[in-house]
PQR file with spaces between the fields and no chain letter, atoms N, CA, C, O and H, PARSE charges and radii, in Angstrom:
ATOM       1  N    MET     1      97.147   91.609  116.663 -0.4000 1.5000
ATOM       2  CA   MET     1      98.042   92.741  116.573 -0.0000 2.0000
ATOM       3  C    MET     1      98.043   93.360  115.175  0.5500 1.7000
ATOM       4  O    MET     1      99.004   94.032  114.800 -0.5500 1.4000
ATOM       5  N    THR     2      97.016   93.149  114.430 -0.4000 1.5000
ATOM       6  CA   THR     2      96.996   93.704  113.085 -0.0000 2.0000
ATOM       7  C    THR     2      96.975   95.228  113.109  0.5500 1.7000
ATOM       8  O    THR     2      97.533   95.855  112.209 -0.5500 1.4000
ATOM       9  H    THR     2      96.236   92.604  114.735  0.4000 1.0000
ATOM      10  N    ARG     3      96.356   95.835  114.099 -0.4000 1.5000
ATOM      11  CA   ARG     3      96.358   97.303  114.210 -0.0000 2.0000
ATOM      12  C    ARG     3      97.777   97.828  114.360  0.5500 1.7000
ATOM      13  O    ARG     3      98.145   98.839  113.761 -0.5500 1.4000
ATOM      14  H    ARG     3      95.903   95.326  114.830  0.4000 1.0000
ATOM      15  N    LEU     4      98.548   97.149  115.147 -0.4000 1.5000
ATOM      16  CA   LEU     4      99.916   97.562  115.405 -0.0000 2.0000
ATOM      17  C    LEU     4     100.732   97.555  114.114  0.5500 1.7000
ATOM      18  O    LEU     4     101.412   98.532  113.800 -0.5500 1.4000
ATOM      19  H    LEU     4      98.249   96.328  115.633  0.4000 1.0000
ATOM      20  N    LYS     5     100.665   96.478  113.383 -0.4000 1.5000
ATOM      21  CA   LYS     5     101.417   96.357  112.131 -0.0000 2.0000
ATOM      22  C    LYS     5     100.909   97.365  111.099  0.5500 1.7000
ATOM      23  O    LYS     5     101.704   98.020  110.425 -0.5500 1.4000
ATOM      24  H    LYS     5     100.112   95.684  113.638  0.4000 1.0000
ATOM      25  N    ALA     6      99.595   97.487  110.978 -0.4000 1.5000
ATOM      26  CA   ALA     6      99.024   98.420  110.001 -0.0000 2.0000
ATOM      27  C    ALA     6      99.433   99.856  110.309  0.5500 1.7000
ATOM      28  O    ALA     6      99.780  100.608  109.398 -0.5500 1.4000
ATOM      29  H    ALA     6      98.949   96.954  111.526  0.4000 1.0000
ATOM      30  N    LEU     7      99.396  100.239  111.563 -0.4000 1.5000
ATOM      31  CA   LEU     7      99.763  101.600  111.940 -0.0000 2.0000
ATOM      32  C    LEU     7     101.255  101.843  111.710  0.5500 1.7000
ATOM      33  O    LEU     7     101.647  102.918  111.258 -0.5500 1.4000
ATOM      34  H    LEU     7      99.114   99.628  112.303  0.4000 1.0000
ATOM      35  N    ARG     8     102.077  100.855  112.019 -0.4000 1.5000
ATOM      36  CA   ARG     8     103.525  100.991  111.790 -0.0000 2.0000
ATOM      37  C    ARG     8     103.798  101.205  110.303  0.5500 1.7000
ATOM      38  O    ARG     8     104.578  102.080  109.926 -0.5500 1.4000
ATOM      39  H    ARG     8     101.758   99.982  112.387  0.4000 1.0000
ATOM      40  N    LYS     9     103.151  100.398  109.466 -0.4000 1.5000
ATOM      41  CA   LYS     9     103.355  100.533  108.024 -0.0000 2.0000
ATOM      42  C    LYS     9     102.794  101.848  107.500  0.5500 1.7000
ATOM      43  O    LYS     9     103.374  102.462  106.605 -0.5500 1.4000
ATOM      44  H    LYS     9     102.518   99.687  109.772  0.4000 1.0000
ATOM      45  N    GLU    10     101.668  102.277  108.057 -0.4000 1.5000
ATOM      46  CA   GLU    10     101.059  103.551  107.669 -0.0000 2.0000
ATOM      47  C    GLU    10     102.012  104.715  107.950  0.5500 1.7000
ATOM      48  O    GLU    10     102.064  105.684  107.193 -0.5500 1.4000
ATOM      49  H    GLU    10     101.198  101.778  108.785  0.4000 1.0000
ATOM      50  N    ARG    11     102.755  104.604  109.034 -0.4000 1.5000
ATOM      51  CA   ARG    11     103.718  105.647  109.401 -0.0000 2.0000
ATOM      52  C    ARG    11     105.024  105.518  108.604  0.5500 1.7000
ATOM      53  O    ARG    11     105.874  106.407  108.655 -0.5500 1.4000
ATOM      54  H    ARG    11     102.713  103.817  109.649  0.4000 1.0000
ATOM      55  N    GLY    12     105.177  104.416  107.872 -0.4000 1.5000
ATOM      56  CA   GLY    12     106.389  104.200  107.085 -0.0000 2.0000
ATOM      57  C    GLY    12     107.571  103.718  107.909  0.5500 1.7000
ATOM      58  O    GLY    12     108.723  103.895  107.511 -0.5500 1.4000
ATOM      59  H    GLY    12     104.486  103.694  107.830  0.4000 1.0000
ATOM      60  N    PHE    13     107.290  103.107  109.061 -0.4000 1.5000
ATOM      61  CA   PHE    13     108.341  102.627  109.949 -0.0000 2.0000
ATOM      62  C    PHE    13     108.626  101.150  109.718  0.5500 1.7000
ATOM      63  O    PHE    13     107.717  100.374  109.423 -0.5500 1.4000
ATOM      64  H    PHE    13     106.355  102.963  109.384  0.4000 1.0000
ATOM      65  N    THR    14     109.887  100.769  109.855 -0.4000 1.5000
ATOM      66  CA   THR    14     110.266   99.359  109.858 -0.0000 2.0000
ATOM      67  C    THR    14     110.310   98.891  111.310  0.5500 1.7000
ATOM      68  O    THR    14     110.214   99.698  112.235 -0.5500 1.4000
ATOM      69  H    THR    14     110.625  101.399  110.095  0.4000 1.0000
ATOM      70  N    GLN    15     110.453   97.593  111.498 -0.4000 1.5000
ATOM      71  CA   GLN    15     110.579   97.083  112.861 -0.0000 2.0000
ATOM      72  C    GLN    15     111.884   97.569  113.494  0.5500 1.7000
ATOM      73  O    GLN    15     111.944   97.769  114.707 -0.5500 1.4000
ATOM      74  H    GLN    15     110.531   96.937  110.746  0.4000 1.0000
ATOM      75  N    ILE    16     112.923   97.761  112.687 -0.4000 1.5000
ATOM      76  CA   ILE    16     114.189   98.299  113.204 -0.0000 2.0000
ATOM      77  C    ILE    16     113.983   99.734  113.679  0.5500 1.7000
ATOM      78  O    ILE    16     114.508  100.121  114.723 -0.5500 1.4000
ATOM      79  H    ILE    16     112.874   97.599  111.701  0.4000 1.0000
ATOM      80  N    LYS    17     113.223  100.528  112.921 -0.4000 1.5000
ATOM      81  CA   LYS    17     112.919  101.905  113.335 -0.0000 2.0000
ATOM      82  C    LYS    17     112.154  101.890  114.657  0.5500 1.7000
ATOM      83  O    LYS    17     112.418  102.712  115.535 -0.5500 1.4000
ATOM      84  H    LYS    17     112.796  100.214  112.073  0.4000 1.0000
ATOM      85  N    MET    18     111.210  100.961  114.802 -0.4000 1.5000
ATOM      86  CA   MET    18     110.460  100.850  116.049 -0.0000 2.0000
ATOM      87  C    MET    18     111.384  100.483  117.204  0.5500 1.7000
ATOM      88  O    MET    18     111.194  100.952  118.326 -0.5500 1.4000
ATOM      89  H    MET    18     110.996  100.293  114.089  0.4000 1.0000
ATOM      90  N    GLN    19     112.373   99.655  116.939 -0.4000 1.5000
ATOM      91  CA   GLN    19     113.358   99.315  117.966 -0.0000 2.0000
ATOM      92  C    GLN    19     114.086  100.572  118.414  0.5500 1.7000
ATOM      93  O    GLN    19     114.278  100.788  119.611 -0.5500 1.4000
ATOM      94  H    GLN    19     112.527   99.273  116.027  0.4000 1.0000
ATOM      95  N    MET    20     114.490  101.401  117.464 -0.4000 1.5000
ATOM      96  CA   MET    20     115.198  102.635  117.804 -0.0000 2.0000
ATOM      97  C    MET    20     114.305  103.605  118.576  0.5500 1.7000
ATOM      98  O    MET    20     114.770  104.282  119.493 -0.5500 1.4000
ATOM      99  H    MET    20     114.334  101.226  116.492  0.4000 1.0000
ATOM     100  N    LEU    21     113.026  103.675  118.209 -0.4000 1.5000
ATOM     101  CA   LEU    21     112.106  104.613  118.852 -0.0000 2.0000
ATOM     102  C    LEU    21     111.637  104.166  120.231  0.5500 1.7000
ATOM     103  O    LEU    21     111.382  104.996  121.103 -0.5500 1.4000
ATOM     104  H    LEU    21     112.648  103.126  117.464  0.4000 1.0000
ATOM     105  N    THR    22     111.524  102.856  120.429 -0.4000 1.5000
ATOM     106  CA   THR    22     110.939  102.339  121.668 -0.0000 2.0000
ATOM     107  C    THR    22     111.926  101.657  122.609  0.5500 1.7000
ATOM     108  O    THR    22     111.658  101.525  123.803 -0.5500 1.4000
ATOM     109  H    THR    22     111.731  102.181  119.720  0.4000 1.0000
ATOM     110  N    GLY    23     113.056  101.229  122.081 -0.4000 1.5000
ATOM     111  CA   GLY    23     114.002  100.476  122.901 -0.0000 2.0000
ATOM     112  C    GLY    23     113.624   99.011  123.054  0.5500 1.7000
ATOM     113  O    GLY    23     114.257   98.283  123.818 -0.5500 1.4000
ATOM     114  H    GLY    23     113.274  101.336  121.111  0.4000 1.0000
ATOM     115  N    ILE    24     112.595   98.571  122.331 -0.4000 1.5000
ATOM     116  CA   ILE    24     112.176   97.163  122.359 -0.0000 2.0000
ATOM     117  C    ILE    24     112.941   96.436  121.268  0.5500 1.7000
ATOM     118  O    ILE    24     112.900   96.842  120.107 -0.5500 1.4000
ATOM     119  H    ILE    24     112.080   99.163  121.710  0.4000 1.0000
ATOM     120  N    ASP    25     113.633   95.374  121.625 -0.4000 1.5000
ATOM     121  CA   ASP    25     114.405   94.601  120.663 -0.0000 2.0000
ATOM     122  C    ASP    25     113.547   94.205  119.462  0.5500 1.7000
ATOM     123  O    ASP    25     112.379   93.854  119.628 -0.5500 1.4000
ATOM     124  H    ASP    25     113.667   95.044  122.568  0.4000 1.0000
ATOM     125  N    GLN    26     114.108   94.257  118.264 -0.4000 1.5000
ATOM     126  CA   GLN    26     113.358   93.983  117.042 -0.0000 2.0000
ATOM     127  C    GLN    26     112.718   92.601  117.066  0.5500 1.7000
ATOM     128  O    GLN    26     111.582   92.448  116.616 -0.5500 1.4000
ATOM     129  H    GLN    26     115.057   94.543  118.129  0.4000 1.0000
ATOM     130  N    SER    27     113.409   91.601  117.574 -0.4000 1.5000
ATOM     131  CA   SER    27     112.826   90.254  117.599 -0.0000 2.0000
ATOM     132  C    SER    27     111.633   90.200  118.559  0.5500 1.7000
ATOM     133  O    SER    27     110.634   89.540  118.272 -0.5500 1.4000
ATOM     134  H    SER    27     114.331   91.725  117.939  0.4000 1.0000
ATOM     135  N    ASP    28     111.738   90.887  119.686 -0.4000 1.5000
ATOM     136  CA   ASP    28     110.610   90.962  120.618 -0.0000 2.0000
ATOM     137  C    ASP    28     109.461   91.748  120.000  0.5500 1.7000
ATOM     138  O    ASP    28     108.297   91.366  120.129 -0.5500 1.4000
ATOM     139  H    ASP    28     112.549   91.423  119.919  0.4000 1.0000
ATOM     140  N    TYR    29     109.794   92.846  119.329 -0.4000 1.5000
ATOM     141  CA   TYR    29     108.757   93.656  118.680 -0.0000 2.0000
ATOM     142  C    TYR    29     108.030   92.832  117.622  0.5500 1.7000
ATOM     143  O    TYR    29     106.808   92.918  117.499 -0.5500 1.4000
ATOM     144  H    TYR    29     110.739   93.156  119.225  0.4000 1.0000
ATOM     145  N    SER    30     108.769   92.041  116.865 -0.4000 1.5000
ATOM     146  CA   SER    30     108.169   91.182  115.837 -0.0000 2.0000
ATOM     147  C    SER    30     107.189   90.195  116.461  0.5500 1.7000
ATOM     148  O    SER    30     106.113   89.950  115.915 -0.5500 1.4000
ATOM     149  H    SER    30     109.761   91.971  116.965  0.4000 1.0000
ATOM     150  N    LYS    31     107.561   89.635  117.596 -0.4000 1.5000
ATOM     151  CA   LYS    31     106.683   88.693  118.297 -0.0000 2.0000
ATOM     152  C    LYS    31     105.434   89.390  118.830  0.5500 1.7000
ATOM     153  O    LYS    31     104.343   88.820  118.802 -0.5500 1.4000
ATOM     154  H    LYS    31     108.435   89.833  118.039  0.4000 1.0000
ATOM     155  N    ILE    32     105.590   90.622  119.316 -0.4000 1.5000
ATOM     156  CA   ILE    32     104.444   91.396  119.787 -0.0000 2.0000
ATOM     157  C    ILE    32     103.504   91.655  118.624  0.5500 1.7000
ATOM     158  O    ILE    32     102.292   91.468  118.737 -0.5500 1.4000
ATOM     159  H    ILE    32     106.476   91.086  119.338  0.4000 1.0000
ATOM     160  N    GLU    33     104.068   92.084  117.510 -0.4000 1.5000
ATOM     161  CA   GLU    33     103.272   92.427  116.342 -0.0000 2.0000
ATOM     162  C    GLU    33     102.517   91.225  115.784  0.5500 1.7000
ATOM     163  O    GLU    33     101.395   91.368  115.300 -0.5500 1.4000
ATOM     164  H    GLU    33     105.053   92.236  117.418  0.4000 1.0000
ATOM     165  N    SER    34     103.120   90.055  115.849 -0.4000 1.5000
ATOM     166  CA   SER    34     102.477   88.850  115.312 -0.0000 2.0000
ATOM     167  C    SER    34     101.574   88.151  116.330  0.5500 1.7000
ATOM     168  O    SER    34     100.908   87.170  115.998 -0.5500 1.4000
ATOM     169  H    SER    34     104.032   89.940  116.242  0.4000 1.0000
ATOM     170  N    GLY    35     101.551   88.655  117.574 -0.4000 1.5000
ATOM     171  CA   GLY    35     100.692   88.074  118.589 -0.0000 2.0000
ATOM     172  C    GLY    35     101.293   86.890  119.320  0.5500 1.7000
ATOM     173  O    GLY    35     100.595   86.216  120.077 -0.5500 1.4000
ATOM     174  H    GLY    35     102.092   89.452  117.843  0.4000 1.0000
ATOM     175  N    ARG    36     102.572   86.625  119.111 -0.4000 1.5000
ATOM     176  CA   ARG    36     103.227   85.511  119.803 -0.0000 2.0000
ATOM     177  C    ARG    36     103.759   85.918  121.166  0.5500 1.7000
ATOM     178  O    ARG    36     104.239   85.080  121.930 -0.5500 1.4000
ATOM     179  H    ARG    36     103.139   87.173  118.496  0.4000 1.0000
ATOM     180  N    ARG    37     103.672   87.206  121.467 -0.4000 1.5000
ATOM     181  CA   ARG    37     104.127   87.720  122.759 -0.0000 2.0000
ATOM     182  C    ARG    37     103.263   88.925  123.116  0.5500 1.7000
ATOM     183  O    ARG    37     102.867   89.698  122.243 -0.5500 1.4000
ATOM     184  H    ARG    37     103.282   87.886  120.847  0.4000 1.0000
ATOM     185  N    HIS    38     102.979   89.076  124.403 -0.4000 1.5000
ATOM     186  CA   HIS    38     102.216   90.228  124.871 -0.0000 2.0000
ATOM     187  C    HIS    38     103.188   91.296  125.345  0.5500 1.7000
ATOM     188  O    HIS    38     104.264   90.993  125.859 -0.5500 1.4000
ATOM     189  H    HIS    38     103.301   88.449  125.112  0.4000 1.0000
ATOM     190  N    TYR    39     102.792   92.544  125.166 -0.4000 1.5000
ATOM     191  CA   TYR    39     103.656   93.611  125.646 -0.0000 2.0000
ATOM     192  C    TYR    39     103.250   94.037  127.048  0.5500 1.7000
ATOM     193  O    TYR    39     102.114   93.844  127.482 -0.5500 1.4000
ATOM     194  H    TYR    39     101.917   92.790  124.748  0.4000 1.0000
ATOM     195  N    THR    40     104.212   94.616  127.730 -0.4000 1.5000
ATOM     196  CA   THR    40     103.951   95.138  129.067 -0.0000 2.0000
ATOM     197  C    THR    40     103.277   96.505  128.933  0.5500 1.7000
ATOM     198  O    THR    40     103.211   97.069  127.841 -0.5500 1.4000
ATOM     199  H    THR    40     105.134   94.772  127.377  0.4000 1.0000
ATOM     200  N    PHE    41     102.788   97.019  130.030 -0.4000 1.5000
ATOM     201  CA   PHE    41     102.192   98.348  130.041 -0.0000 2.0000
ATOM     202  C    PHE    41     103.193   99.382  129.524  0.5500 1.7000
ATOM     203  O    PHE    41     102.854  100.221  128.691 -0.5500 1.4000
ATOM     204  H    PHE    41     102.842   96.561  130.917  0.4000 1.0000
ATOM     205  N    GLU    42     104.410   99.315  130.018 -0.4000 1.5000
ATOM     206  CA   GLU    42     105.444  100.273  129.626 -0.0000 2.0000
ATOM     207  C    GLU    42     105.770  100.153  128.137  0.5500 1.7000
ATOM     208  O    GLU    42     105.945  101.169  127.464 -0.5500 1.4000
ATOM     209  H    GLU    42     104.686   98.633  130.696  0.4000 1.0000
ATOM     210  N    GLN    43     105.855   98.936  127.616 -0.4000 1.5000
ATOM     211  CA   GLN    43     106.105   98.748  126.184 -0.0000 2.0000
ATOM     212  C    GLN    43     104.956   99.304  125.354  0.5500 1.7000
ATOM     213  O    GLN    43     105.186   99.935  124.323 -0.5500 1.4000
ATOM     214  H    GLN    43     105.713   98.111  128.162  0.4000 1.0000
ATOM     215  N    CYS    44     103.746   99.081  125.786 -0.4000 1.5000
ATOM     216  CA   CYS    44     102.577   99.601  125.088 -0.0000 2.0000
ATOM     217  C    CYS    44     102.611  101.121  125.064  0.5500 1.7000
ATOM     218  O    CYS    44     102.308  101.732  124.039 -0.5500 1.4000
ATOM     219  H    CYS    44     103.559   98.569  126.625  0.4000 1.0000
ATOM     220  N    ARG    45     102.974  101.733  126.173 -0.4000 1.5000
ATOM     221  CA   ARG    45     103.067  103.188  126.261 -0.0000 2.0000
ATOM     222  C    ARG    45     104.104  103.730  125.286  0.5500 1.7000
ATOM     223  O    ARG    45     103.857  104.717  124.593 -0.5500 1.4000
ATOM     224  H    ARG    45     103.221  101.237  127.006  0.4000 1.0000
ATOM     225  N    ARG    46     105.276  103.078  125.232 -0.4000 1.5000
ATOM     226  CA   ARG    46     106.336  103.532  124.333 -0.0000 2.0000
ATOM     227  C    ARG    46     105.947  103.349  122.865  0.5500 1.7000
ATOM     228  O    ARG    46     106.256  104.199  122.030 -0.5500 1.4000
ATOM     229  H    ARG    46     105.477  102.276  125.795  0.4000 1.0000
ATOM     230  N    ILE    47     105.277  102.252  122.554 -0.4000 1.5000
ATOM     231  CA   ILE    47     104.821  102.000  121.183 -0.0000 2.0000
ATOM     232  C    ILE    47     103.782  103.043  120.783  0.5500 1.7000
ATOM     233  O    ILE    47     103.850  103.597  119.686 -0.5500 1.4000
ATOM     234  H    ILE    47     105.026  101.562  123.233  0.4000 1.0000
ATOM     235  N    ALA    48     102.829  103.309  121.657 -0.4000 1.5000
ATOM     236  CA   ALA    48     101.793  104.301  121.357 -0.0000 2.0000
ATOM     237  C    ALA    48     102.412  105.675  121.123  0.5500 1.7000
ATOM     238  O    ALA    48     102.004  106.384  120.203 -0.5500 1.4000
ATOM     239  H    ALA    48     102.774  102.858  122.548  0.4000 1.0000
ATOM     240  N    GLN    49     103.381  106.056  121.932 -0.4000 1.5000
ATOM     241  CA   GLN    49     104.041  107.347  121.745 -0.0000 2.0000
ATOM     242  C    GLN    49     104.790  107.392  120.424  0.5500 1.7000
ATOM     243  O    GLN    49     104.726  108.391  119.707 -0.5500 1.4000
ATOM     244  H    GLN    49     103.712  105.480  122.680  0.4000 1.0000
ATOM     245  N    ALA    50     105.500  106.318  120.094 -0.4000 1.5000
ATOM     246  CA   ALA    50     106.281  106.282  118.852 -0.0000 2.0000
ATOM     247  C    ALA    50     105.377  106.356  117.622  0.5500 1.7000
ATOM     248  O    ALA    50     105.746  106.958  116.614 -0.5500 1.4000
ATOM     249  H    ALA    50     105.552  105.506  120.676  0.4000 1.0000
ATOM     250  N    LEU    51     104.201  105.749  117.706 -0.4000 1.5000
ATOM     251  CA   LEU    51     103.285  105.720  116.564 -0.0000 2.0000
ATOM     252  C    LEU    51     102.293  106.874  116.572  0.5500 1.7000
ATOM     253  O    LEU    51     101.486  107.003  115.651 -0.5500 1.4000
ATOM     254  H    LEU    51     103.901  105.260  118.525  0.4000 1.0000
ATOM     255  N    GLY    52     102.345  107.708  117.595 -0.4000 1.5000
ATOM     256  CA   GLY    52     101.452  108.854  117.668 -0.0000 2.0000
ATOM     257  C    GLY    52      99.997  108.468  117.807  0.5500 1.7000
ATOM     258  O    GLY    52      99.128  109.034  117.142 -0.5500 1.4000
ATOM     259  H    GLY    52     103.001  107.603  118.342  0.4000 1.0000
ATOM     260  N    THR    53      99.732  107.506  118.670 -0.4000 1.5000
ATOM     261  CA   THR    53      98.367  107.029  118.897 -0.0000 2.0000
ATOM     262  C    THR    53      98.147  106.835  120.394  0.5500 1.7000
ATOM     263  O    THR    53      99.005  107.181  121.207 -0.5500 1.4000
ATOM     264  H    THR    53     100.437  107.047  119.210  0.4000 1.0000
ATOM     265  N    SER    54      97.008  106.288  120.744 -0.4000 1.5000
ATOM     266  CA   SER    54      96.723  106.013  122.161 -0.0000 2.0000
ATOM     267  C    SER    54      96.861  104.525  122.447  0.5500 1.7000
ATOM     268  O    SER    54      96.791  103.693  121.543 -0.5500 1.4000
ATOM     269  H    SER    54      96.311  106.008  120.084  0.4000 1.0000
ATOM     270  N    MET    55      97.057  104.211  123.707 -0.4000 1.5000
ATOM     271  CA   MET    55      97.110  102.811  124.112 -0.0000 2.0000
ATOM     272  C    MET    55      95.752  102.153  123.882  0.5500 1.7000
ATOM     273  O    MET    55      95.688  100.965  123.566 -0.5500 1.4000
ATOM     274  H    MET    55      97.114  104.887  124.441  0.4000 1.0000
ATOM     275  N    ASP    56      94.674  102.908  124.035 -0.4000 1.5000
ATOM     276  CA   ASP    56      93.336  102.375  123.784 -0.0000 2.0000
ATOM     277  C    ASP    56      93.171  101.949  122.337  0.5500 1.7000
ATOM     278  O    ASP    56      92.531  100.934  122.061 -0.5500 1.4000
ATOM     279  H    ASP    56      94.727  103.874  124.291  0.4000 1.0000
ATOM     280  N    TYR    57      93.739  102.712  121.405 -0.4000 1.5000
ATOM     281  CA   TYR    57      93.652  102.330  119.993 -0.0000 2.0000
ATOM     282  C    TYR    57      94.399  101.021  119.761  0.5500 1.7000
ATOM     283  O    TYR    57      93.900  100.133  119.069 -0.5500 1.4000
ATOM     284  H    TYR    57      94.258  103.537  121.629  0.4000 1.0000
ATOM     285  N    LEU    58      95.580  100.901  120.331 -0.4000 1.5000
ATOM     286  CA   LEU    58      96.355   99.667  120.164 -0.0000 2.0000
ATOM     287  C    LEU    58      95.631   98.464  120.755  0.5500 1.7000
ATOM     288  O    LEU    58      95.740   97.351  120.240 -0.5500 1.4000
ATOM     289  H    LEU    58      95.985  101.622  120.894  0.4000 1.0000
ATOM     290  N    ALA    59      94.889   98.690  121.841 -0.4000 1.5000
ATOM     291  CA   ALA    59      94.159   97.605  122.494 -0.0000 2.0000
ATOM     292  C    ALA    59      92.818   97.305  121.835  0.5500 1.7000
ATOM     293  O    ALA    59      92.150   96.339  122.206 -0.5500 1.4000
ATOM     294  H    ALA    59      94.800   99.593  122.260  0.4000 1.0000
ATOM     295  N    GLY    60      92.417   98.119  120.867 -0.4000 1.5000
ATOM     296  CA   GLY    60      91.150   97.890  120.187 -0.0000 2.0000
ATOM     297  C    GLY    60      89.947   98.432  120.937  0.5500 1.7000
ATOM     298  O    GLY    60      88.814   98.044  120.651 -0.5500 1.4000
ATOM     299  H    GLY    60      92.959   98.904  120.566  0.4000 1.0000
ATOM     300  N    LEU    61      90.178   99.326  121.896 -0.4000 1.5000
ATOM     301  CA   LEU    61      89.076   99.877  122.687 -0.0000 2.0000
ATOM     302  C    LEU    61      88.434  101.090  122.030  0.5500 1.7000
ATOM     303  O    LEU    61      87.344  101.508  122.420 -0.5500 1.4000
ATOM     304  H    LEU    61      91.099   99.641  122.128  0.4000 1.0000
ATOM     305  N    THR    62      89.109  101.654  121.035 -0.4000 1.5000
ATOM     306  CA   THR    62      88.579  102.788  120.295 -0.0000 2.0000
ATOM     307  C    THR    62      89.056  102.692  118.848  0.5500 1.7000
ATOM     308  O    THR    62      90.069  102.059  118.550 -0.5500 1.4000
ATOM     309  H    THR    62      89.995  101.314  120.719  0.4000 1.0000
ATOM     310  N    ASP    63      88.313  103.326  117.969 -0.4000 1.5000
ATOM     311  CA   ASP    63      88.730  103.375  116.568 -0.0000 2.0000
ATOM     312  C    ASP    63      89.390  104.706  116.233  0.5500 1.7000
ATOM     313  O    ASP    63      89.766  104.943  115.085 -0.5500 1.4000
ATOM     314  H    ASP    63      87.490  103.840  118.211  0.4000 1.0000
ATOM     315  N    GLU    64      89.531  105.568  117.222 -0.4000 1.5000
ATOM     316  CA   GLU    64      90.157  106.875  117.050 -0.0000 2.0000
ATOM     317  C    GLU    64      91.675  106.727  117.170  0.5500 1.7000
ATOM     318  O    GLU    64      92.191  106.395  118.238 -0.5500 1.4000
ATOM     319  H    GLU    64      89.226  105.376  118.154  0.4000 1.0000
ATOM     320  N    LYS    65      92.382  106.977  116.067 -0.4000 1.5000
ATOM     321  CA   LYS    65      93.839  106.818  116.072 -0.0000 2.0000
ATOM     322  C    LYS    65      94.567  107.939  116.802  0.5500 1.7000
ATOM     323  O    LYS    65      95.649  107.723  117.348 -0.5500 1.4000
ATOM     324  H    LYS    65      91.963  107.247  115.200  0.4000 1.0000
ATOM     325  N    ALA    66      93.986  109.125  116.817 -0.4000 1.5000
ATOM     326  CA   ALA    66      94.662  110.277  117.422 -0.0000 2.0000
ATOM     327  C    ALA    66      94.889  110.050  118.910  0.5500 1.7000
ATOM     328  O    ALA    66      94.023  109.518  119.604 -0.5500 1.4000
ATOM     329  H    ALA    66      93.106  109.300  116.374  0.4000 1.0000
ATOM     330  N    PRO    67      96.059  110.455  119.397 -0.5600 1.5000
ATOM     331  CA   PRO    67      96.318  110.297  120.838  0.2800 2.0000
ATOM     332  C    PRO    67      95.497  111.279  121.647  0.5500 1.7000
ATOM     333  O    PRO    67      95.028  112.293  121.130 -0.5500 1.4000
ATOM     334  N    TYR    68      95.330  110.970  122.910 -0.4000 1.5000
ATOM     335  CA   TYR    68      94.643  111.872  123.811 -0.0000 2.0000
ATOM     336  C    TYR    68      95.531  113.076  124.071  0.5500 1.7000
ATOM     337  O    TYR    68      96.757  112.964  124.029 -0.5500 1.4000
ATOM     338  H    TYR    68      95.711  110.146  123.329  0.4000 1.0000
ATOM     339  N    PRO    69      94.933  114.219  124.338 -0.5600 1.5000
ATOM     340  CA   PRO    69      95.754  115.392  124.685  0.2800 2.0000
ATOM     341  C    PRO    69      96.508  115.122  125.980  0.5500 1.7000
ATOM     342  O    PRO    69      95.959  114.565  126.931 -0.5500 1.4000
ATOM     343  N    ARG    70      97.748  115.517  126.000 -0.4000 1.5000
ATOM     344  CA   ARG    70      98.563  115.327  127.210 -0.0000 2.0000
ATOM     345  C    ARG    70      98.286  116.444  128.191  0.5500 1.7000
ATOM     346  O    ARG    70      98.049  117.587  127.799 -0.5500 1.4000
ATOM     347  H    ARG    70      98.194  115.969  125.228  0.4000 1.0000
ATOM     348  N    THR    71      98.316  116.110  129.455 -0.4000 1.5000
ATOM     349  CA   THR    71      98.095  117.113  130.498 -0.0000 2.0000
ATOM     350  C    THR    71      99.430  117.425  131.149  0.5500 1.7000
ATOM     351  O    THR    71     100.327  116.585  131.205 -0.5500 1.4000
ATOM     352  H    THR    71      98.509  115.181  129.773  0.4000 1.0000
ATOM     353  N    GLU    72      99.539  118.625  131.630 -0.4000 1.5000
ATOM     354  CA   GLU    72     100.722  119.041  132.355 -0.0000 2.0000
ATOM     355  C    GLU    72     100.719  118.395  133.735  0.5500 1.7000
ATOM     356  O    GLU    72      99.687  118.365  134.404 -0.5500 1.4000
ATOM     357  H    GLU    72      98.809  119.308  131.586  0.4000 1.0000
ATOM     358  N    GLU    73     101.841  117.890  134.152 -0.4000 1.5000
ATOM     359  CA   GLU    73     101.955  117.319  135.503 -0.0000 2.0000
ATOM     360  C    GLU    73     102.536  118.392  136.404  0.5500 1.7000
ATOM     361  O    GLU    73     103.529  119.032  136.060 -0.5500 1.4000
ATOM     362  H    GLU    73     102.679  117.914  133.608  0.4000 1.0000
ATOM     363  N    TYR    74     101.923  118.582  137.541 -0.4000 1.5000
ATOM     364  CA   TYR    74     102.380  119.606  138.481 -0.0000 2.0000
ATOM     365  C    TYR    74     103.015  118.992  139.678  0.5500 1.7000
ATOM     366  O    TYR    74     103.459  119.706  140.577 -0.5500 1.4000
ATOM     367  H    TYR    74     101.116  118.061  137.820  0.4000 1.0000
């Protein structure tokens, strides 16, 4: 989870700020960040949105930090 921590620090966010942005309890977020707990799909989505990145970047599937363009849902 080093990408997660590095990106959070790059954005200037604390774990408490991430709790406010994502609704994930700070202690749970700390465990996710340190790799002692896995996040759910929904938690990953909320974290990616809060950090302005993609879920693929958080998972290590791409080195591109920028999020994908959002599409309109009809």
